[in-house]
C-alpha positions as CSV (number, residue, x, y, z in Angstrom):
1,M,-61.0,37.1,-21.6
2,T,-59.6,33.9,-22.8
3,V,-55.8,33.7,-22.5
4,D,-54.6,31.6,-25.8
5,P,-52.0,28.8,-24.1
6,L,-49.0,29.8,-25.9
7,D,-49.6,33.4,-25.0
8,S,-49.2,32.4,-21.6
9,V,-45.9,30.1,-22.3
10,L,-44.3,33.5,-24.4
11,L,-45.6,35.6,-21.3
12,D,-43.7,33.3,-19.1
13,A,-40.5,33.2,-21.0
14,L,-40.5,37.2,-21.9
15,S,-40.8,37.0,-18.0
16,N,-37.4,35.3,-17.4
17,G,-35.2,37.4,-18.9
18,S,-33.2,36.8,-22.1
19,G,-31.8,34.7,-24.6
20,V,-35.5,32.2,-24.9
21,R,-36.4,31.5,-28.2
22,L,-40.0,30.1,-28.5
23,Y,-41.7,27.7,-31.2
24,A,-44.7,26.3,-32.0
25,L,-45.1,23.3,-33.6
26,D,-48.3,21.5,-35.4
27,D,-49.2,18.1,-35.5
28,E,-46.3,17.3,-38.1
29,L,-43.5,18.7,-35.4
30,R,-43.3,21.6,-37.7
31,I,-42.4,25.3,-36.4
32,V,-45.7,27.2,-37.1
33,R,-44.9,30.2,-35.0
34,A,-41.0,31.9,-34.2
35,A,-40.0,34.4,-31.3
36,A,-37.3,35.2,-29.0
37,S,-37.0,37.1,-26.2
38,R,-35.2,41.1,-26.5
39,N,-31.6,40.3,-26.7
40,G,-32.3,37.0,-28.2
41,G,-29.0,36.1,-28.7
42,D,-26.6,36.5,-31.3
43,G,-27.7,34.3,-33.6
44,D,-31.2,36.2,-34.1
45,A,-30.7,38.3,-37.2
46,D,-29.4,34.8,-38.9
47,E,-32.8,33.3,-37.5
48,E,-35.2,36.4,-39.0
49,A,-33.1,36.2,-42.7
50,Q,-33.3,32.4,-42.8
51,S,-36.6,32.2,-40.9
52,P,-37.2,28.3,-39.0
53,V,-41.1,28.8,-40.1
54,G,-42.2,25.5,-42.3
55,R,-39.3,23.7,-41.0
56,R,-39.5,20.7,-39.3
57,F,-38.0,21.3,-35.7
58,S,-35.8,18.1,-35.2
59,D,-34.2,19.9,-38.4
60,V,-33.4,23.1,-37.2
61,Y,-32.4,21.9,-33.8
62,P,-30.5,18.3,-34.4
63,L,-29.5,18.1,-30.8
64,G,-28.4,14.7,-28.8
65,D,-27.7,11.6,-31.2
66,G,-29.7,13.4,-34.3
67,P,-33.0,14.3,-36.1
68,A,-34.2,11.1,-35.5
69,D,-33.3,10.7,-31.1
70,M,-35.8,14.7,-31.7
71,E,-38.4,13.2,-33.1
72,R,-38.4,10.4,-30.2
73,L,-38.4,13.3,-27.8
74,L,-41.3,15.7,-29.6
75,A,-43.2,12.2,-29.8
76,E,-43.0,11.2,-26.3
77,V,-44.4,14.9,-25.2
78,V,-47.6,14.7,-27.6
79,R,-48.2,11.1,-26.5
80,G,-47.5,11.9,-22.9
81,Q,-48.9,15.2,-22.5
82,V,-47.0,16.2,-19.8
83,R,-44.4,18.7,-19.6
84,V,-40.6,18.0,-20.3
85,R,-37.0,20.2,-20.0
86,R,-34.1,18.6,-21.0
87,N,-30.8,20.0,-21.5
88,L,-28.8,18.8,-25.4
89,R,-25.8,19.1,-26.9
90,G,-25.1,20.3,-30.2
91,R,-25.5,22.7,-33.2
92,R,-28.7,24.5,-34.7
93,A,-29.2,25.0,-38.0
94,L,-29.3,27.7,-38.9
95,A,-26.4,29.3,-36.3
96,P,-23.3,30.8,-37.6
97,D,-20.4,28.6,-38.5
98,H,-17.9,30.6,-36.0
99,D,-20.7,29.0,-33.2
100,G,-19.7,25.8,-32.4
101,T,-21.7,22.8,-30.3
102,R,-23.6,24.6,-27.7
103,I,-25.7,23.6,-24.8
104,Y,-28.9,24.4,-24.6
105,S,-31.9,24.2,-22.1
106,L,-35.2,22.9,-24.0
107,S,-38.6,23.1,-21.7
108,F,-41.5,21.1,-24.1
109,H,-45.3,22.9,-23.1
110,P,-48.0,20.6,-24.4
111,L,-50.6,23.0,-25.8
112,G,-53.5,20.6,-25.8
113,D,-55.0,17.7,-27.2
114,A,-55.6,17.3,-30.6
115,A,-59.6,16.4,-30.4
116,T,-60.0,19.7,-28.6
117,R,-57.8,21.7,-31.1
118,P,-58.4,23.0,-34.3
119,A,-56.6,21.4,-37.1
120,R,-52.9,22.1,-37.8
121,A,-53.3,24.2,-34.6
122,E,-49.8,24.8,-32.5
123,R,-49.5,21.3,-30.8
124,I,-46.4,22.2,-28.6
125,A,-44.6,25.3,-27.5
126,V,-40.7,24.7,-27.1
127,L,-38.7,27.1,-25.1
128,V,-34.9,27.0,-26.2
129,A,-32.2,28.8,-24.1
130,D,-28.7,28.7,-24.9
131,V,-27.2,27.9,-21.8
132,T,-23.9,26.4,-23.1
133,E,-21.6,29.7,-20.6
134,R,-23.9,28.4,-17.4
135,E,-23.4,24.8,-17.8
136,C,-20.2,25.3,-18.4
137,A,-19.9,27.3,-15.2
138,R,-21.3,25.0,-13.0
139,E,-19.3,21.7,-14.8
140,R,-16.5,23.8,-14.2
141,A,-17.7,24.6,-10.2
142,A,-18.1,20.9,-9.9
143,S,-15.1,19.5,-11.2
144,L,-12.8,21.8,-8.3
145,D,-15.0,20.5,-6.2
146,A,-14.1,17.4,-7.3
147,V,-10.5,17.7,-7.4
148,R,-10.2,19.0,-4.0
149,E,-12.3,16.9,-1.9
150,R,-10.1,13.7,-4.2
151,V,-7.0,14.8,-4.7
152,G,-4.6,14.8,-2.1
153,Q,-6.3,12.4,0.1
154,S,-3.7,9.8,-0.8
155,L,-0.2,10.2,0.1
156,D,0.1,7.8,-3.4
157,L,1.5,10.1,-6.1
158,A,0.3,7.6,-8.6
159,A,-3.0,7.1,-6.7
160,T,-3.0,11.6,-6.5
161,C,-2.9,11.8,-10.6
162,E,-5.6,8.8,-11.0
163,D,-7.6,11.1,-8.7
164,L,-6.8,14.2,-10.6
165,V,-8.1,12.8,-13.9
166,H,-11.2,10.9,-12.4
167,A,-12.4,14.0,-10.9
168,V,-12.1,15.9,-14.0
169,V,-13.7,13.3,-16.7
170,P,-16.2,13.8,-18.0
171,G,-17.1,16.9,-16.5
172,F,-14.6,19.3,-17.7
173,A,-12.5,17.4,-19.8
174,D,-13.7,14.2,-22.4
175,I,-9.6,13.0,-21.9
176,A,-7.5,13.9,-19.7
177,V,-3.0,12.7,-18.6
178,V,-0.8,13.1,-16.3
179,E,2.5,12.9,-17.1
180,I,5.1,12.9,-14.4
181,V,9.1,13.2,-14.7
182,D,10.1,10.1,-14.0
183,E,12.7,10.9,-11.4
184,V,10.2,12.5,-9.5
185,L,8.3,9.6,-9.3
186,R,11.0,7.7,-7.4
187,G,10.8,10.6,-5.1
188,A,14.0,12.5,-6.1
189,Q,14.1,16.3,-6.2
190,A,11.8,18.0,-9.2
191,P,14.6,19.3,-11.7
192,E,14.6,23.5,-11.9
193,G,12.5,25.4,-14.7
194,P,12.3,25.5,-17.4
195,L,12.8,21.8,-19.0
196,G,15.3,19.9,-21.2
197,R,13.7,18.6,-24.0
198,D,15.4,15.4,-23.2
199,T,13.7,15.1,-19.9
200,P,11.9,11.8,-19.7
201,L,8.2,11.7,-18.6
202,R,6.1,9.1,-17.5
203,R,2.8,8.8,-18.1
204,T,1.3,8.2,-14.8
205,A,-3.1,8.8,-15.5
206,F,-5.1,8.8,-17.9
207,A,-9.5,8.9,-18.1
208,G,-11.0,9.0,-21.4
209,P,-14.1,7.1,-23.4
210,P,-13.5,3.3,-24.3
211,D,-13.2,4.3,-27.7
212,G,-10.0,4.9,-29.6
213,G,-6.6,4.6,-28.3
214,P,-4.3,6.7,-26.1
215,A,-1.3,7.8,-28.0
216,H,1.0,6.0,-24.6
217,P,-0.3,3.7,-22.4
218,V,0.0,4.6,-18.6
219,G,3.6,3.5,-17.4
220,D,5.3,4.4,-21.1
221,V,8.9,6.6,-20.7
222,R,9.3,9.0,-23.1
223,G,10.7,12.5,-23.6
224,M,8.1,15.2,-25.4
225,P,9.0,16.2,-29.0
226,H,9.8,19.2,-30.2
227,P,8.3,21.8,-31.3
228,S,4.7,21.0,-29.6
229,P,2.3,22.6,-27.4
230,Y,4.1,19.9,-24.3
231,S,7.4,21.1,-25.4
232,L,6.6,24.8,-25.6
233,A,4.6,24.6,-22.1
234,L,7.7,22.5,-20.6
235,S,9.8,25.6,-21.7
236,D,7.9,28.5,-20.4
237,L,6.0,26.9,-18.1
238,R,2.7,28.4,-19.5
239,P,-0.5,26.9,-20.3
240,R,-1.3,26.6,-24.0
241,L,-5.0,27.0,-25.5
242,L,-5.3,25.3,-29.0
243,E,-7.6,24.2,-31.7
244,V,-6.5,20.5,-32.8
245,G,-7.1,19.3,-36.2
246,P,-6.2,17.0,-39.1
247,D,-4.2,20.3,-40.1
248,S,-2.0,21.5,-37.3
249,E,1.6,21.6,-38.1
250,W,3.0,20.2,-34.7
251,L,0.9,16.9,-35.0
252,A,3.7,15.7,-37.7
253,G,6.4,15.7,-34.9
254,D,4.1,13.3,-33.3
255,P,2.7,10.6,-35.4
256,S,1.6,8.1,-32.6
257,R,-0.1,11.4,-30.7
258,A,-1.7,12.5,-34.1
259,R,-3.2,9.0,-34.9
260,S,-4.6,9.0,-31.2
261,I,-6.1,12.3,-31.3
262,A,-7.8,11.3,-35.0
263,E,-9.2,8.2,-33.1
264,Y,-10.6,9.9,-29.8
265,G,-11.5,12.9,-32.7
266,S,-10.4,15.8,-29.8
267,H,-10.8,19.3,-31.1
268,S,-9.7,21.0,-28.5
269,L,-7.0,21.2,-26.3
270,I,-5.2,22.4,-23.1
271,V,-2.0,22.0,-21.8
272,L,-0.5,22.7,-17.9
273,P,2.5,22.2,-16.6
274,L,3.0,21.4,-13.1
275,T,5.3,23.4,-11.2
276,L,5.7,24.2,-7.4
277,R,8.1,27.0,-6.4
278,G,10.0,27.1,-9.9
279,T,10.5,23.3,-10.3
280,V,8.5,21.0,-12.7
281,L,6.7,18.1,-11.5
282,G,5.3,17.2,-14.8
283,L,2.4,18.2,-17.1
284,L,-1.4,17.7,-17.9
285,S,-3.2,17.5,-21.0
286,L,-6.8,18.1,-20.9
287,Y,-8.8,17.4,-24.2
288,R,-12.3,18.2,-25.5
289,R,-14.0,15.5,-28.3
290,G,-16.9,15.2,-30.8
291,G,-19.8,17.6,-29.8
292,S,-18.0,19.2,-26.3
293,P,-17.9,22.7,-26.5
294,A,-14.4,23.7,-27.7
295,Y,-12.2,25.7,-24.3
296,T,-12.0,29.1,-24.0
297,Q,-9.7,31.1,-22.3
298,E,-12.1,31.0,-19.0
299,D,-11.2,27.3,-19.0
300,V,-7.7,28.4,-18.9
301,G,-7.7,30.2,-16.1
302,F,-9.5,27.5,-14.1
303,A,-7.7,24.4,-15.4
304,T,-4.4,26.7,-14.1
305,T,-6.5,26.8,-10.7
306,L,-6.7,22.3,-10.6
307,A,-3.0,22.6,-12.0
308,A,-1.7,24.4,-8.8
309,H,-3.9,22.2,-6.5
310,T,-2.6,18.8,-7.9
311,A,0.7,20.6,-8.1
312,V,1.1,20.9,-4.6
313,S,-0.5,17.1,-3.6
314,I,1.9,16.0,-6.1
315,D,5.0,17.4,-4.1
316,N,3.8,16.6,-1.2
317,A,3.4,12.9,-2.3
318,R,6.7,12.4,-3.2
319,R,8.1,13.8,-0.4
320,Y,6.0,11.3,1.2
321,Q,7.6,8.7,-1.0
322,R,11.2,9.7,-1.0
323,E,10.8,9.0,2.8
324,H,9.3,5.6,2.6
325,T,12.0,5.2,0.1
326,I,14.4,5.7,2.9
327,A,12.8,4.3,5.4
328,S,12.3,0.9,3.7
329,T,16.2,1.1,2.8
330,V,17.1,1.5,6.8
331,Q,14.3,-1.4,7.3
332,R,15.8,-3.4,4.8
333,R,19.5,-3.5,6.1
334,L,17.9,-3.5,9.3
335,L,15.8,-7.0,8.6
336,P,18.1,-10.4,8.6
337,P,19.2,-10.9,5.2
338,D,16.8,-14.4,4.8
339,A,15.4,-16.9,7.0
340,E,17.2,-19.7,5.5
341,S,20.8,-18.3,5.7
342,R,20.6,-19.0,9.5
343,A,22.3,-22.2,10.5
344,L,19.5,-23.4,12.7
345,V,19.0,-27.3,14.1
346,S,15.5,-29.6,13.9
347,V,13.5,-26.1,12.5
348,E,13.8,-24.8,8.4
349,A,12.8,-21.4,8.0
350,V,10.7,-18.9,5.5
351,H,9.7,-15.8,5.3
352,A,7.9,-13.4,2.6
353,Y,8.1,-9.5,3.0
354,L,5.7,-7.9,1.5
355,P,6.6,-4.4,0.5
356,G,4.8,-1.3,1.6
357,R,3.7,1.7,3.5
358,N,4.5,-0.3,6.8
359,S,8.3,0.1,7.4
360,G,8.0,-1.0,10.9
361,C,7.7,-4.8,10.8
362,W,10.3,-7.4,11.1
363,F,10.8,-10.5,12.2
364,D,14.0,-12.8,13.1
365,T,15.2,-16.4,13.8
366,I,17.6,-16.7,16.7
367,P,19.8,-20.4,16.8
368,L,19.8,-20.3,20.9
369,S,22.0,-23.0,23.5
370,G,21.0,-26.7,23.4
371,A,20.5,-26.9,19.5
372,R,16.9,-24.3,20.4
373,T,15.3,-21.6,17.8
374,A,13.7,-18.5,18.9
375,L,11.2,-17.3,16.3
376,V,10.4,-13.7,16.2
377,V,7.9,-11.1,14.6
378,G,6.7,-7.6,15.5
379,E,5.9,-4.6,14.4
380,V,6.0,-1.2,15.3
381,K,3.0,1.1,14.4
382,G,3.7,3.0,11.8
383,H,6.0,4.5,9.0
384,G,8.7,6.2,8.3
385,I,12.5,6.9,8.9
386,Q,11.9,7.3,13.4
387,T,9.3,3.8,12.5
388,A,12.4,1.7,11.1
389,A,14.6,3.0,13.6
390,V,12.3,1.7,16.5
391,M,11.9,-1.7,15.0
392,G,15.9,-2.0,14.9
393,Q,16.4,-0.9,18.1
394,L,13.2,-3.5,19.4
395,R,15.1,-6.2,17.4
396,T,18.4,-5.5,18.2
397,A,17.0,-5.5,22.1
398,V,15.6,-9.2,21.2
399,Q,18.8,-10.5,20.0
400,T,20.5,-9.4,23.4
401,L,17.7,-10.4,25.5
402,S,17.7,-13.8,23.8
403,A,21.2,-14.6,24.4
404,L,20.8,-14.1,27.7
405,D,18.5,-17.8,27.5
406,L,15.5,-15.9,29.3
407,E,12.4,-17.2,29.0
408,P,9.5,-15.5,26.8
409,D,7.5,-14.1,29.2
410,E,10.4,-12.7,30.9
411,L,11.6,-11.7,27.9
412,M,9.0,-9.9,27.0
413,A,8.8,-8.1,30.3
414,R,12.3,-7.1,29.5
415,L,11.3,-5.6,26.2
416,N,8.3,-3.8,27.4
417,D,10.5,-1.9,29.6
418,T,13.0,-1.5,26.8
419,A,10.4,0.1,25.0
420,R,9.0,2.3,27.3
421,L,12.1,3.2,27.2
422,L,12.5,4.1,23.7
423,D,9.0,6.2,23.8
424,R,10.3,8.1,26.9
425,E,13.3,9.6,24.6
426,R,11.4,10.2,21.2
427,N,8.8,12.6,23.1
428,A,11.7,13.9,25.3
429,R,12.3,16.5,22.2
430,P,13.5,19.6,22.0
431,R,10.5,22.7,22.5
432,G,9.4,23.7,19.2
433,D,9.6,20.9,17.9
434,E,6.6,18.5,16.7
435,P,5.7,15.9,19.3
436,S,5.9,12.4,18.2
437,E,2.9,10.2,18.5
438,P,3.0,7.3,21.4
439,L,5.2,4.5,20.7
440,E,2.9,1.6,19.9
441,A,4.9,-1.7,19.2
442,A,3.6,-5.8,19.4
443,C,6.6,-9.0,19.3
444,L,5.5,-12.7,19.1
445,Y,8.6,-15.2,21.1
446,A,8.8,-18.3,20.6
447,V,11.7,-21.3,21.5
448,Y,11.3,-24.8,19.6
449,D,13.2,-27.2,21.7
450,P,13.9,-30.4,19.9
451,F,14.3,-32.5,22.3
452,G,11.9,-32.6,24.3
453,R,9.5,-30.9,21.2
454,R,7.8,-28.3,22.7
455,C,7.4,-24.7,21.5
456,T,7.0,-21.9,24.2
457,M,5.5,-18.6,23.5
458,A,4.7,-15.3,24.8
459,R,3.2,-12.6,22.8
460,S,2.8,-8.7,23.5
461,G,-0.4,-7.3,21.9
462,H,0.2,-9.4,18.6
463,P,-2.1,-11.6,16.7
464,V,-2.2,-15.6,17.4
465,P,0.0,-17.9,15.3
466,V,-1.5,-20.8,13.7
467,V,-0.2,-24.1,13.6
468,V,-0.5,-26.9,10.9
469,T,0.0,-30.6,11.7
470,P,2.0,-33.1,9.9
471,D,-2.3,-34.6,9.0
472,G,-3.3,-30.9,7.8
473,Q,-5.6,-29.9,10.6
474,V,-4.9,-25.9,11.2
475,D,-5.3,-24.8,14.2
476,A,-4.5,-21.3,16.4
477,L,-2.7,-21.0,19.0
478,Y,-4.1,-19.2,21.5
479,V,-1.0,-17.5,23.6
480,P,-2.1,-15.4,26.1
481,E,-2.3,-12.0,25.3
482,G,0.1,-9.3,27.0
483,P,-0.1,-5.6,26.8
484,P,1.3,-4.3,23.9
485,L,5.1,-2.0,24.1
486,A,5.7,0.5,25.6
487,S,2.3,0.6,27.3
488,P,1.4,1.8,30.5
489,D,0.0,-1.1,31.6
490,R,1.9,-3.5,33.4
491,A,0.4,-6.6,34.1
492,P,2.6,-9.9,33.3
493,F,2.8,-11.8,30.3
494,G,1.9,-15.5,30.0
495,T,3.2,-18.1,28.3
496,L,1.9,-21.3,26.3
497,S,3.6,-23.9,26.1
498,T,3.0,-26.9,23.5
499,E,4.1,-29.9,22.4
500,L,4.6,-30.0,18.2
501,E,5.1,-33.5,16.3
502,P,7.8,-33.5,14.2
503,G,6.9,-31.8,10.5
504,S,4.5,-29.7,12.0
505,L,4.1,-25.8,10.0
506,L,4.2,-22.7,12.2
507,V,2.8,-19.7,11.0
508,L,3.4,-16.3,12.7
509,Y,3.0,-13.3,10.7
510,S,2.7,-9.6,11.9
511,G,1.3,-6.4,10.1
512,S,-2.0,-7.3,9.8
513,R,-3.8,-8.4,12.8
514,G,-6.0,-11.7,12.1
515,L,-4.8,-11.7,9.3
516,L,-5.5,-15.2,8.9
517,D,-9.4,-14.8,9.6
518,K,-9.1,-13.0,6.7
519,A,-11.3,-14.4,4.1
520,G,-8.8,-14.7,0.9
521,T,-9.4,-16.4,-2.5
522,R,-9.4,-19.8,-0.6
523,P,-9.8,-21.1,3.1
524,V,-6.3,-20.8,4.5
525,G,-6.7,-24.7,5.8
526,E,-6.6,-25.7,2.3
527,V,-4.0,-23.4,1.1
528,L,-1.7,-24.9,4.3
529,G,-3.2,-28.9,4.3
530,T,-0.2,-30.1,2.3
531,P,2.6,-29.3,5.1
532,D,4.6,-31.7,3.6
533,R,4.9,-29.1,0.0
534,P,8.6,-27.2,-0.1
535,L,8.1,-24.3,2.7
536,R,8.9,-21.8,0.3
537,D,5.7,-23.1,-2.0
538,L,3.6,-23.0,1.0
539,C,4.6,-19.7,1.8
540,D,4.3,-18.0,-1.3
541,A,0.7,-19.8,-2.0
542,L,-0.1,-18.0,1.6
543,V,0.5,-14.3,0.3
544,Y,-1.1,-15.5,-3.0
545,N,-4.4,-16.1,-1.4
546,F,-5.0,-13.0,0.1
547,P,-5.4,-9.6,-1.7
548,A,-2.4,-7.1,-1.9
549,P,-3.6,-4.7,0.7
550,E,-4.6,-6.9,3.8
551,L,-0.5,-7.4,3.8
552,D,1.0,-4.4,2.5
553,G,4.2,-3.9,4.6
554,A,3.4,-7.1,6.4
555,V,5.6,-10.1,7.5
556,V,4.6,-13.9,7.1
557,L,7.2,-16.6,8.5
558,L,6.6,-20.1,8.2
559,A,9.1,-22.7,10.1
560,R,8.6,-26.9,10.1
561,T,9.6,-28.2,13.3
562,G,11.5,-31.3,13.8
563,S,13.3,-33.8,16.6
564,F,17.1,-34.2,17.1
565,A,18.8,-37.2,15.5
566,S,19.5,-39.3,18.5
567,E,23.1,-40.6,17.4
568,H,24.0,-36.7,17.1
569,Q,23.5,-35.9,21.1
570,A,24.3,-38.1,24.1
571,T,23.2,-37.3,27.4
572,W,24.6,-39.6,31.1
573,E,22.9,-38.6,34.5
574,L,26.3,-38.7,37.1
575,A,26.5,-39.6,40.6
576,H,27.1,-36.2,42.4
577,D,30.6,-36.9,43.9
578,L,34.1,-36.1,43.5
579,R,34.7,-38.9,41.2
580,D,32.4,-37.0,38.4
581,P,34.9,-34.9,36.8
582,A,36.7,-38.2,35.7
583,A,34.0,-40.2,35.2
584,A,33.1,-37.5,32.7
585,R,35.7,-37.1,30.9
586,A,35.8,-41.1,29.9
587,L,32.1,-40.4,28.5
588,A,33.1,-37.4,26.4
589,R,35.9,-39.1,25.2
590,E,34.5,-42.8,24.0
591,R,31.7,-40.7,22.7
592,L,33.4,-38.0,20.7
593,T,36.1,-40.9,19.5
594,A,32.9,-42.5,18.0
595,W,32.5,-39.5,16.6
596,R,35.4,-39.0,15.1
597,L,36.4,-36.0,16.5
598,P,40.3,-34.8,15.7
599,E,42.1,-35.2,19.2
600,D,42.6,-32.1,19.8
601,T,39.1,-31.0,19.6
602,V,38.5,-33.8,22.0
603,Q,41.2,-32.2,24.6
604,T,39.3,-29.1,24.6
605,V,36.2,-30.8,25.2
606,E,37.5,-33.7,27.9
607,L,39.1,-29.9,30.0
608,V,35.7,-27.9,29.4
609,V,33.5,-31.0,30.3
610,S,36.1,-31.5,33.8
611,E,35.9,-27.6,34.5
612,L,31.6,-27.6,34.6
613,V,31.4,-31.2,36.2
614,T,33.1,-30.4,39.0
615,N,31.2,-26.8,39.6
616,A,28.4,-28.7,39.3
617,V,29.7,-31.0,42.0
618,R,31.4,-28.2,44.3
619,Y,28.4,-25.7,44.1
620,G,25.0,-27.3,43.2
621,T,23.1,-29.7,43.8
622,A,21.9,-33.0,43.0
623,P,21.0,-35.1,40.6
624,V,23.6,-33.9,37.8
625,T,23.3,-34.7,34.0
626,L,25.9,-34.2,31.3
627,R,24.6,-33.7,27.9
628,L,26.8,-33.5,24.3
629,I,25.3,-32.3,21.3
630,R,27.2,-32.6,18.2
631,T,25.7,-29.8,14.9
632,T,27.9,-27.8,13.8
633,T,29.8,-26.9,17.0
634,L,29.9,-29.5,19.8
635,T,27.5,-27.6,22.7
636,C,28.4,-29.3,26.3
637,E,25.5,-28.8,28.9
638,V,25.7,-29.7,33.0
639,H,22.6,-29.1,34.4
640,D,21.7,-29.1,38.5
641,T,18.9,-28.3,40.6
642,S,21.0,-25.4,42.1
643,R,19.3,-22.1,41.0
644,S,23.1,-20.1,42.3
645,A,23.7,-18.4,39.5
646,P,27.5,-18.9,38.5
647,H,30.1,-15.8,37.7
648,L,33.3,-15.8,36.0
649,R,36.2,-14.7,38.4
650,H,39.9,-13.5,38.0
651,A,41.9,-15.4,40.3
652,Q,45.0,-14.1,41.6
653,T,48.1,-15.7,41.0
654,V,48.5,-17.8,44.2
655,D,44.8,-18.5,44.0
656,E,44.2,-22.3,44.3
657,G,40.9,-22.1,42.2
658,G,38.5,-20.0,40.7
659,R,39.7,-20.7,37.3
660,G,37.4,-23.5,35.4
661,L,34.6,-20.7,33.8
662,F,37.8,-18.5,32.8
663,I,38.9,-21.5,31.3
664,V,35.6,-22.1,29.9
665,S,35.2,-18.8,28.3
666,Q,38.7,-19.0,26.9
667,L,37.9,-22.6,24.8
668,A,34.9,-22.1,23.9
669,S,33.7,-19.5,21.3
670,S,30.1,-19.0,23.7
671,W,29.2,-20.1,26.7
672,G,26.3,-19.3,29.4
673,T,23.8,-19.9,32.2
674,R,20.2,-21.4,31.5
675,Y,17.2,-21.3,34.1
676,T,14.3,-23.6,34.5
677,R,12.0,-24.7,37.1
678,E,13.6,-27.3,37.2
679,G,17.2,-25.4,38.6
680,K,19.9,-24.7,35.9
681,T,21.8,-25.8,32.8
682,I,25.4,-24.2,32.3
683,W,26.7,-24.6,28.6
684,A,29.4,-24.0,26.7
685,E,30.0,-24.2,22.4
686,I,33.2,-25.3,21.2
687,P,34.0,-24.9,17.7
688,L,34.5,-28.0,15.2
689,P,36.1,-28.0,12.3
690,S,34.9,-27.6,9.2
């Protein structure tokens, strides 16, 4: 016996359970037969009272973009003689008024070629099943998976809200809006509920279709008008489910939102307070529009789960934001106010500090004896208050060690010892405290001497600096890399000493390894190729050239080198005999008089010069050199080739000597000893009248 293809399709539909309708269409795509499985749906009685037989299928099911779209789909089935299955949204023409927009699964089965079938016989079999609940459940599950996967991965509060709205749109909502209490965005403690109607909320995230316009742009701050579902949800901390239409009375108190809802064609709304342990973080609003089915109570339960997960993520981000705000404040207090504010000799320096999560970057410009300048950049890996505190400790250590006039490699070795001590201390915590991450830090220390125009530098786990010559050539300075600070590696630190032409540009940076090797909008050589531009303009141009994530929390330090004017310094080589102190006093008086310094300053300098030269003649070895340097202070330097260390003595009343360095320490604002390969230099700085 031959089985009718239509009967076969019907038997298959009936075997698949309830809720399936079958229609047979002729060549003109009109319904010639209609049947339904058991429990075919609430609309069966309506369809029996208004039989669809004789009507065009596209008129009975104007799904998708309307009847014309359905006609094109049916023509495709007839033309290709292939089975097609689609899920389409819409509303059956014979459905009851309360049914609303639904989701239908349509399966189209061609029943043979027209050439092999009788005229006006069944041409297409269409199985229709209402899968609204199934699809809504699937969309809810997909949205929950997306929220769990995306929301909470970032500790940035705004990014967390953005992740939420993009996770639920378009799967669960057509429009999603997150508004956060303004104080919470700045890291403050969330207020206790219920929330007052005047509490300002900031729109933090929005996702929706391109047509229409949001009632308030992202970043807008406002209170919630009362009465409205938004204000009520913030008052009793309960979600609200409601239909939205032009006759909704509460819209009269919020004209801008009413206009936006009308533009988008929104018809269903869920409003949920974002709460955690009795505090209120903000508000989540979910809208459906156009052909999307209205929200149900089951959707409210699901949305409440989303809101609870989001509230925890937002609170974590708030706590992190608060810690970051405190760490940034600590960091700013521990950094020098500005590179330009330092009284540097023969070096002009500017810096740019890029705010970000990296709270361990620092820089410094330190005036040294002999008109030299130390340039420092460093970084402590990590973020938070502890990182900022360690950064401050290391910066202080560098300042202290630089005052000892150590060579860059020796200073880096001493700094490494300090970092290892800090690492041991941070791990020596009481039992029960969370263990700290191992300390990892980097530093670059450079000293520029304007007299020899030489820059000597050492680095510890830090990127190499860059120099731009006055003619615009950009070169990397490959300083030997020492081990990172606080590492167990005790390898020695190397140095690089290079001569720099006056007007050269040194570029030091921290916070991004190999930053200047990354591809910016323009080559670095092009950005810095005109080193005679104002230094601030060059620094800003370098920052503009790189995307923001590359410089997140970084420090960029630019220094333009110079030479020391010969008219502001004088150098003499002495005979290294007992007549040197008197000769040195005479030479100093002659030069200071030419510089038109007051007599009391001249007498002070004469005494300091006499004591320093006397010590060099008695305890040092030839040759002995005297140098006077005039800047904002007057520096007296006496150099000899002995490496014996002088020390300050407190002579007894009856002692005939031993008071030289004590006298110098009382007359000078500062003094010290600087060692070189050729010997040592004892220096003293005498204040000059303003």
